[in-house]
Wavefront OBJ file of the C-alpha trace (Angstrom):
o trace
v 71.284 103.344 -35.152
v 72.448 104.363 -38.369
v 75.211 102.190 -37.598
v 73.960 99.013 -36.831
v 74.722 95.900 -39.180
v 71.697 94.470 -40.690
v 71.830 90.797 -41.513
v 69.865 89.465 -44.537
v 67.808 86.232 -45.091
v 70.880 84.367 -46.576
v 73.272 85.591 -43.672
v 75.083 88.598 -46.154
v 75.633 90.784 -43.437
v 74.956 95.012 -44.380
v 77.486 97.174 -42.662
v 75.046 99.874 -42.062
v 71.660 101.004 -42.394
v 72.433 103.645 -45.091
v 71.565 102.334 -48.860
v 72.409 104.663 -52.077
v 68.660 103.892 -53.725
v 68.389 103.561 -57.784
v 68.973 106.512 -59.662
v 69.006 106.544 -63.538
v 72.720 106.914 -64.736
v 72.718 107.096 -68.656
v 76.219 106.398 -68.767
v 76.769 103.408 -70.643
v 77.910 103.404 -73.990
v 75.791 102.684 -77.603
v 75.602 99.400 -76.802
v 74.462 98.886 -73.536
v 77.864 98.639 -72.047
v 79.323 99.773 -68.543
v 81.654 102.876 -69.508
v 84.833 103.749 -67.443
v 82.610 107.154 -66.764
v 79.554 105.061 -65.036
v 82.529 102.801 -63.533
v 84.408 105.759 -62.187
v 81.301 106.860 -60.592
v 80.787 104.075 -58.655
v 84.103 103.709 -57.347
v 83.296 107.153 -56.013
v 79.854 105.970 -54.454
v 81.505 102.954 -52.606
v 83.439 105.433 -50.418
v 80.139 107.477 -49.860
v 79.397 105.508 -46.087
v 76.389 104.033 -47.654
v 76.316 99.993 -46.796
v 74.410 99.423 -50.070
v 74.700 100.617 -53.265
v 71.740 99.994 -55.891
v 71.974 100.995 -59.421
v 69.808 102.611 -61.719
v 68.012 100.589 -64.566
v 69.982 97.846 -65.966
v 67.658 96.554 -68.782
v 66.886 92.797 -69.782
v 66.199 93.928 -73.219
v 67.850 96.223 -75.513
v 64.840 97.124 -77.851
v 62.976 97.898 -74.578
v 65.074 100.726 -72.633
v 63.373 103.060 -69.770
v 66.216 105.590 -71.407
v 69.178 106.395 -73.786
v 72.668 104.771 -72.643
v 71.029 102.413 -70.056
v 73.209 99.437 -69.064
v 71.868 96.403 -71.008
v 72.293 92.439 -70.120
v 71.140 90.367 -72.520
v 74.451 87.774 -72.464
v 77.887 88.146 -71.401
v 79.096 90.057 -74.178
v 79.718 92.687 -71.803
v 81.149 90.480 -69.147
v 84.623 92.335 -68.554
v 83.290 95.866 -68.159
v 80.767 94.281 -65.919
v 83.372 92.928 -63.916
v 85.757 96.160 -63.795
v 81.866 97.879 -62.659
v 81.613 95.188 -59.658
v 85.055 95.619 -58.342
v 84.498 99.264 -57.347
v 83.596 97.609 -53.747
v 86.653 95.916 -53.337
v 88.265 96.395 -49.937
v 85.283 97.483 -48.568
v 82.304 96.018 -47.203
v 80.226 97.869 -49.265
v 77.613 95.469 -51.127
v 76.362 96.714 -54.836
v 73.394 95.652 -56.450
v 72.328 95.725 -59.970
v 68.618 97.007 -60.584
v 67.101 94.544 -63.226
v 64.092 96.202 -65.099
v 62.244 96.039 -68.490
v 60.247 99.133 -69.589
v 57.490 97.601 -71.360
v 55.320 100.183 -72.400
v 57.610 103.145 -70.923
v 59.883 102.586 -73.614
v 60.299 105.803 -74.316
v 59.733 106.970 -78.367
v 63.048 106.144 -80.412
v 65.360 104.839 -77.392
v 67.200 101.552 -78.207
v 70.647 100.306 -78.465
v 72.623 100.661 -81.780
v 71.278 98.623 -84.001
v 68.279 97.370 -82.619
v 64.251 97.857 -83.274
v 62.388 99.703 -80.672
v 59.528 96.922 -79.447
v 57.129 98.516 -76.811
v 55.406 95.477 -75.042
v 52.969 95.534 -72.075
v 50.497 93.163 -70.418
v 47.709 94.344 -72.881
v 47.590 96.998 -75.469
v 47.028 99.913 -72.931
v 48.884 103.078 -73.692
v 50.589 105.440 -71.454
v 48.069 108.827 -71.012
v 51.277 110.863 -71.467
v 50.676 110.783 -75.106
v 52.098 108.927 -78.291
v 54.749 112.190 -78.529
v 56.915 110.507 -76.384
v 55.414 106.935 -75.688
v 54.406 104.617 -78.590
v 51.471 102.371 -78.035
v 52.437 99.097 -76.852
v 51.585 95.767 -78.141
v 49.913 93.109 -76.065
v 52.540 89.952 -75.163
v 51.588 86.879 -76.627
v 51.186 84.275 -74.046
v 54.155 82.392 -76.064
v 56.570 85.419 -75.335
v 55.949 85.300 -71.147
v 58.345 83.033 -70.470
v 61.289 84.876 -72.372
v 60.791 88.030 -70.194
v 61.178 85.469 -67.221
v 64.790 83.989 -68.759
v 65.653 87.750 -69.569
v 65.756 88.501 -66.021
v 67.469 84.925 -64.996
v 70.059 85.186 -67.740
v 70.612 88.707 -66.650
v 71.102 87.930 -62.890
v 73.151 84.953 -63.623
v 75.700 87.568 -65.318
v 75.858 89.678 -62.839
v 76.659 86.770 -60.246
v 79.049 86.085 -62.687
v 80.250 89.577 -63.024
v 81.077 89.882 -59.037
v 77.769 91.386 -58.178
v 76.213 91.093 -54.673
v 72.874 90.814 -55.590
v 69.943 92.392 -57.808
v 67.238 94.273 -57.100
v 64.200 93.293 -59.998
v 62.175 96.615 -60.533
v 58.627 96.096 -60.021
v 57.586 99.633 -59.160
v 57.497 102.754 -61.260
v 55.158 101.423 -63.663
v 57.853 99.317 -65.348
v 56.540 95.780 -66.884
v 56.818 93.897 -63.713
v 54.830 96.474 -62.250
v 52.155 96.691 -65.530
v 51.403 93.157 -64.988
v 50.284 93.847 -61.195
v 48.201 97.141 -62.257
v 44.624 96.060 -63.092
v 44.634 99.204 -65.019
v 47.457 97.861 -67.123
v 46.872 93.911 -67.417
v 43.375 93.453 -68.946
v 44.565 90.018 -69.975
v 41.913 86.960 -69.457
v 44.703 84.073 -69.515
v 46.697 82.913 -66.533
v 49.145 86.263 -66.444
v 45.820 88.337 -65.886
v 42.455 89.155 -64.179
v 42.717 87.999 -60.558
v 45.983 89.500 -58.391
v 47.148 85.661 -58.344
v 47.471 85.942 -61.611
v 48.649 89.522 -62.224
v 51.414 88.736 -59.600
v 52.213 85.422 -61.625
v 55.041 87.191 -63.457
v 56.893 88.888 -60.827
v 57.121 85.171 -59.022
v 57.820 83.397 -62.057
v 60.918 85.921 -62.738
v 62.069 85.830 -58.513
v 62.175 82.029 -58.878
v 63.944 82.014 -61.958
v 66.485 84.461 -60.677
v 66.684 82.112 -57.556
v 67.643 79.048 -59.513
v 70.086 80.803 -61.415
v 72.193 82.638 -58.537
v 74.079 81.305 -55.845
v 72.503 81.450 -52.062
v 74.554 84.211 -50.967
v 73.450 86.203 -54.036
v 71.253 88.656 -52.672
v 67.627 89.017 -54.301
v 65.573 92.261 -53.710
v 62.635 93.421 -55.122
v 61.326 97.003 -55.545
v 57.493 96.801 -55.112
v 55.003 99.862 -55.229
v 52.846 100.172 -52.146
v 50.478 101.426 -54.558
v 50.234 103.053 -58.191
v 47.981 105.924 -56.642
v 45.441 105.720 -59.770
v 41.608 105.115 -59.316
v 41.306 101.295 -60.036
v 44.904 100.370 -59.652
v 47.322 98.295 -58.016
v 46.841 99.764 -54.441
v 48.462 98.933 -50.851
v 45.942 96.046 -49.812
v 47.280 94.231 -52.906
v 50.678 95.301 -52.342
v 50.522 93.315 -48.870
v 49.469 90.072 -50.652
v 52.438 90.997 -53.447
v 54.795 91.225 -50.219
v 53.700 88.437 -48.090
v 54.773 86.340 -51.658
v 57.561 87.612 -52.037
v 59.073 86.904 -48.587
v 57.449 83.161 -48.959
v 59.653 82.839 -51.957
v 63.017 83.827 -50.115
v 63.499 87.441 -51.796
v 65.854 88.891 -48.632
v 64.732 92.548 -49.002
v 61.832 94.730 -50.179
v 62.152 98.186 -51.306
v 58.530 100.060 -50.692
v 57.837 102.887 -53.241
v 54.783 104.153 -55.466
v 53.876 105.855 -58.228
v 53.920 105.802 -62.155
v 54.992 107.937 -64.825
v 51.562 108.547 -64.927
v 51.119 109.240 -61.140
v 54.723 110.469 -60.114
v 54.439 109.567 -56.050
v 57.925 108.541 -56.295
v 59.001 112.103 -56.858
v 56.575 114.599 -55.917
v 55.758 112.670 -52.240
v 52.039 112.854 -52.541
v 51.599 109.657 -50.932
v 52.589 111.122 -47.236
v 49.779 111.087 -45.449
v 51.530 112.616 -42.058
v 53.810 115.592 -42.142
v 57.381 113.056 -42.040
v 60.190 112.543 -44.395
v 59.419 109.565 -45.933
v 57.086 109.349 -48.654
v 55.926 106.179 -47.920
v 56.387 105.437 -44.243
v 52.623 104.806 -43.525
v 52.786 101.913 -45.873
v 56.069 100.550 -44.377
v 54.550 100.552 -41.366
v 51.196 98.551 -42.415
v 53.513 96.187 -44.158
v 55.982 95.487 -40.900
v 53.148 94.419 -38.893
v 52.744 91.322 -41.194
v 55.930 90.654 -42.700
v 59.171 89.743 -41.329
v 61.194 90.529 -44.258
v 63.709 93.567 -43.865
v 61.951 96.710 -45.438
v 63.881 99.557 -47.267
v 62.050 102.776 -47.584
v 63.380 105.443 -49.877
v 62.003 108.906 -50.994
v 61.906 111.910 -48.963
v 64.783 111.521 -46.186
v 66.566 114.482 -45.462
v 67.896 113.946 -41.559
v 69.164 112.055 -39.081
v 66.699 112.103 -36.945
v 63.837 111.364 -39.274
v 65.904 108.329 -40.342
v 66.596 107.421 -36.837
v 63.274 107.896 -36.090
v 61.632 105.454 -38.927
v 64.550 103.064 -37.849
v 63.005 102.991 -34.194
v 59.413 102.628 -35.466
v 60.426 98.928 -36.215
v 58.967 99.695 -39.493
v 61.928 100.076 -41.714
v 65.332 98.303 -41.624
v 67.244 100.020 -44.233
v 67.357 103.874 -45.511
v 67.251 104.353 -48.913
v 69.110 108.051 -50.090
v 69.149 109.274 -53.876
v 69.227 112.886 -54.300
v 71.051 113.608 -50.349
v 73.893 111.593 -52.038
v 74.410 112.708 -55.672
v 73.727 116.470 -54.226
v 76.797 115.413 -51.711
v 78.244 111.935 -51.797
v 79.879 112.148 -48.530
v 76.330 112.687 -46.761
v 75.911 108.979 -45.644
v 79.325 109.319 -44.005
v 79.131 112.395 -42.493
v 75.656 111.253 -40.765
v 77.558 108.235 -39.290
v 80.377 110.453 -38.091
v 77.895 112.911 -36.572
v 79.247 115.768 -38.399
v 76.015 116.556 -40.034
v 72.591 116.267 -39.564
v 70.692 117.239 -42.553
v 71.083 117.271 -46.583
v 71.375 120.684 -48.105
v 69.664 119.484 -51.424
v 66.284 121.166 -52.440
v 64.364 120.786 -55.458
v 65.491 122.080 -58.599
v 62.787 124.322 -60.237
v 61.775 126.687 -63.146
v 58.291 126.970 -62.140
v 56.613 124.600 -64.996
v 55.529 121.285 -62.897
v 56.272 118.765 -65.938
v 59.727 120.380 -66.607
v 60.600 120.413 -62.911
v 60.584 116.753 -62.805
v 62.417 116.111 -66.097
v 64.743 118.701 -64.381
v 65.518 117.424 -61.285
v 66.452 113.810 -62.504
v 68.843 115.208 -65.142
v 70.381 117.786 -62.712
v 71.266 114.763 -60.531
v 72.304 112.891 -63.642
v 75.053 115.516 -64.347
v 76.476 114.981 -60.968
v 76.983 111.450 -61.505
v 78.434 112.243 -64.746
v 80.682 114.941 -62.816
v 81.756 111.849 -60.415
v 82.599 109.454 -63.371
v 84.701 112.170 -64.991
v 86.701 112.740 -61.538
v 85.070 116.015 -60.805
v 83.221 117.096 -57.360
v 79.556 117.606 -57.552
v 78.506 121.218 -58.771
v 75.642 121.715 -56.126
v 75.402 125.266 -56.975
v 74.381 124.734 -60.530
v 71.506 126.647 -61.865
v 68.440 124.876 -63.149
v 68.165 126.946 -66.547
v 71.955 125.578 -66.913
v 71.092 121.863 -66.158
v 68.084 122.080 -68.094
v 70.117 123.470 -71.064
v 72.724 120.769 -70.723
v 70.183 117.947 -70.630
v 68.641 119.026 -73.816
v 71.927 119.368 -75.354
v 73.073 116.175 -74.528
v 69.990 114.886 -75.806
v 70.018 116.286 -79.427
v 73.851 115.132 -79.410
v 73.145 111.765 -78.773
v 70.484 111.984 -81.365
v 72.557 113.169 -84.273
v 75.795 111.530 -83.109
v 75.346 107.772 -83.700
v 78.995 106.973 -82.574
v 81.103 108.564 -79.664
v 80.234 109.078 -76.100
v 77.263 110.568 -74.600
v 78.547 114.215 -73.616
v 80.300 116.014 -71.242
v 78.388 116.947 -67.850
l 1 2 3 4 5 6 7 8 9 10 11 12 13 14 15 16 17 18 19 20 21 22 23 24 25 26 27 28 29 30 31 32 33 34 35 36 37 38 39 40 41 42 43 44 45 46 47 48 49 50 51 52 53 54 55 56 57 58 59 60 61 62 63 64 65 66 67 68 69 70 71 72 73 74 75 76 77 78 79 80 81 82 83 84 85 86 87 88 89 90 91 92 93 94 95 96 97 98 99 100 101 102 103 104 105 106 107 108 109 110 111 112 113 114 115 116 117 118 119 120 121 122 123 124 125 126 127 128 129 130 131 132 133 134 135 136 137 138 139 140 141 142 143 144 145 146 147 148 149 150 151 152 153 154 155 156 157 158 159 160 161 162 163 164 165 166 167 168 169 170 171 172 173 174 175 176 177 178 179 180 181 182 183 184 185 186 187 188 189 190 191 192 193 194 195 196 197 198 199 200 201 202 203 204 205 206 207 208 209 210 211 212 213 214 215 216 217 218 219 220 221 222 223 224 225 226 227 228 229 230 231 232 233 234 235 236 237 238 239 240 241 242 243 244 245 246 247 248 249 250 251 252 253 254 255 256 257 258 259 260 261 262 263 264 265 266 267 268 269 270 271 272 273 274 275 276 277 278 279 280 281 282 283 284 285 286 287 288 289 290 291 292 293 294 295 296 297 298 299 300 301 302 303 304 305 306 307 308 309 310 311 312 313 314 315 316 317 318 319 320 321 322 323 324 325 326 327 328 329 330 331 332 333 334 335 336 337 338 339 340 341 342 343 344 345 346 347 348 349 350 351 352 353 354 355 356 357 358 359 360 361 362 363 364 365 366 367 368 369 370 371 372 373 374 375 376 377 378 379 380 381 382 383 384 385 386 387 388 389 390 391 392 393 394 395 396 397 398 399 400 401 402 403 404 405 406 407 408 409
């Protein structure tokens, strides 16, 4: 089952049912260009056995980043480096998608590309509940500014197609800007971009249409969509199904089902599980599959071949997304396909403080990707305290040293 091909709606064939899900690499240079280290990491991942690779956040606005050292595509200035990145899959049947995103109000304080002033925007001026120390209160986008957001996504997708990437995934989940417009808690607008769900999903659908118009038919267009935000009064599963149906009608080729945001981290903790199963959001995927024909990708929580096969055989899932199992063991997908392993040995990294542990786990896996980019093997036995110390040191280095590389991890 894992080895079977998947044919997308535009005729593109994925060689198997395993995908490397998006992970934040933070390996761009200070101008937002892909570095040789990032490119080398993906060269290694192209031989992991996964038939589909999805990058971490590639931002469409250099003044609103998800994290330091995000790749940014605003025009074609980084096209040579982007072409080298896209070329890592040459000689394979692996497809590489760029995950396009705008952080909106989840722009961390002080994060921007070199020479740019930070501009934190959202559908409405609703601040994150996490406090002002990490995130500035956003300003509400003027209605006249919203078409420019649509254009940014279309321009980035067009540049990705020119560079040779197989497609893009629009990040409409995890509390980033497209998801913020979907949320009635964050989107309190009274114009045609807010209020009813039809209005709140308008930005996402406009972006989908603009990207389709700007890219070739063979270019894969995927969307990452929250099954729910898991906040009282927020975007819920009923809303998500309506949006998913609209995306299918617009000709999207693949939907990845996820959930949560910075304020409710279901995508990290798995709190969305309602049964004792590996996949965090499988219950939601099963609901979606009853009313959709578009292929669904499910990420979060998969650790065993049996769990993956069970999900595929349920008919609810067409593609299995793996993130931490791959950064822990880059050959894990291939060994699953070969039948030489049955389960990932990845385990949560913890120092016993919940909020610190969430950050620690992200940093630990980013450090493994950084090692791959330096041509080194992963370090699966790295101690959590060591990983945390390295993360702090690298962040301080990046704040102090305006020039130079991000640091050796």
